[in-house]
N, C-alpha and C positions, 0 to 999 in steps of 0.2 A: 704208951701202948705196951711196951715191953714189960713194965713193972706191974701190970694189971693182972692179978691171978684169975679174975673172972672174965677176961677177954675170950670170946668164943669165935667171932667171925670178923674178918677185915676184908672189905671189898674195895679194890683200888682201881682208879681210872687215871692212868699215867698219860700225859700228853706231851707231844713234841720230844719224846725221849730219843729219837734218832739224831738230834742235833748234837753238836760237839759238847761233851761233858754229860750228856744224857744217860749214857750207860753207867757211868760212875755214880750218878745221882740215883738211878734205879737200884743199883746194888747196895747203896747206903741205906735205902729204905727197906729193901727186902732181907738183907742179911740178918738184922736183929729179929725179924719176924719169922724167919725160916725155922728156927729151933723152938719157937713158941708152941703152946698147945692149941693155938687158934687155927681156924680154917682160913687160908689166904687165897683169894681168888680175884681175878680182874683182867684188864686188858690194856694194851697200849693203843691209844686213840690219837687221831690226828690233832684234834683240838677239843677242848671243853668249853672254852670261851675265847673271845678274841682279845689277846693282850694288847696293850697300847702299842702304837706303831714304833715308838722309840725303844721298845723292849726287845731288842734283837737277841736271838739265841735263848729265849725263854723256854723253860720246860717246867713241869711241875706235876703234882699229884693231887687228886681229890679223892677222898676216901670216906667210907662209912665203917665205923667200928661198933660192934655190938657186943655188949657185956652182960653178964648175968647168969646165974646158975641154970635158968630154964631155957636159955638160948641154945639151940643145937644146929649143927650144920653137917653137911656131907658134900663131897665133890668127887667127880671122876674125870679122868683125862681121856678124851677120844684122840688117840695119837694117830700118827700117819699110817698105821696098819689098819685102821678102821676105814674101809673103803666102800661099803654098801649099807643099805638100809637095815639089813639083818644084823650086821655087826654093830651098827649104831645103836639099835634097840637093845642088843645084849649088853652093851656097855652101860647104857642108861639104866638097865634092870639092876646093875650093881648098886645104884643109888637106892633102889627099892629095898635091897637087902640090908641097908643101913638102918632100916626101921625108924626113920625120922617121921614123926606124926605129920599127916598131910594137912590137918587143920591148922590154920594160922601159919602157913608155910608159903614161901615164895620160891620160885626157881629163877636162876640166873644162868645165862648162856653167854660165854665169851668165846667167840669163834674167829679163826683167822679169815682174812678177806679172801684167801685162796681156797676156802672150803665151801663155797657156794654150790650152785647147780652144776658148774663145770667139773668140780671135784667128784660129784656123784653122778657122772655120765648123763647130764641134762635132766636130772630129777631135782625138783624144787623142795625146799624145806625138809630135807631128810632128817636132820638132827632134831629140829623143833617138833616134827611129827612124831618121832620116836619118843621124845619127852612126853608129849600129850597123850600118846598111846599108854604109857606106863603111869603117868600122873594126870588123868583127865580133868581133875578139879583143881589143879595147882596152877596159878598164873605163872607165866614165863616171860621174863624180861631179858633182852639180849642185845648184843652189838657185835659187829664185825670190826676187828682191829688189826693192827700190824704187829701183834705179839700177844701171847696169852700168859696169864699168871695163874698157877694152881697146880694141884696134884691130886692123887687118890688119897682122900683123908676123911675121917669121921670124927666129929667133935660132939660128944654126947654125954650127958650126965657128968660124971667126974673123970672121964678118960678121953684120950685121943688115940685113934688108930691111924697109922699112916705107914707107907712103905719107906722106911728111913734110909734104905740103901740107895734109892733113886729119887729121893725127895727134893729134887731141884724144882724150883718154882717157875722158871722162865722157859717158854716154849715157842716154837714156830710151826705153822701148818697143823695146828691142833684145835680142839675145842675143849673148854673146861665147862662142865655142867655142874651146877651147884644148887643145893637145897638149903634154905635158911628157915628154921623154925623159931618163932618168937615166943614160945612158951604158951601155957594155958591150954 
């Protein structure tokens, strides 16, 4: 992945990372990708599949890497300061500003388990509804997890824009909204 100059998007699903050694494992995966020009997004999930019973302490990662000059991506981080529907929509609108074509595009939402209806004062689907308001024709896939991976980043054409001063990829109590355009 690291030596691929056409790598544009990496979606990661890391499971059982809370177990002993999991944090080191996660850092070994993310560290080389942090400085790449690719969009990195994903979440820490409880399990992807059931490992064999004799496989104690197992953790791992399943991912999807997308390469090619026509692949584009953008992501925004809804951090702990985003606490109502208006703020969520304003953050999602930053994705619209990236000008990723909406045709042949999918949305991905990686949300903390703590950001459901209780986080938004008993309102349901605040972040997903904000996404659908801004991108009404873009399918959205998502999950709640125990940690989020991503940052504000745009990978488009031959350049990458990101906030390099605070470009850490691991978060808690956040949501990472991502657009992935497959070209054409």
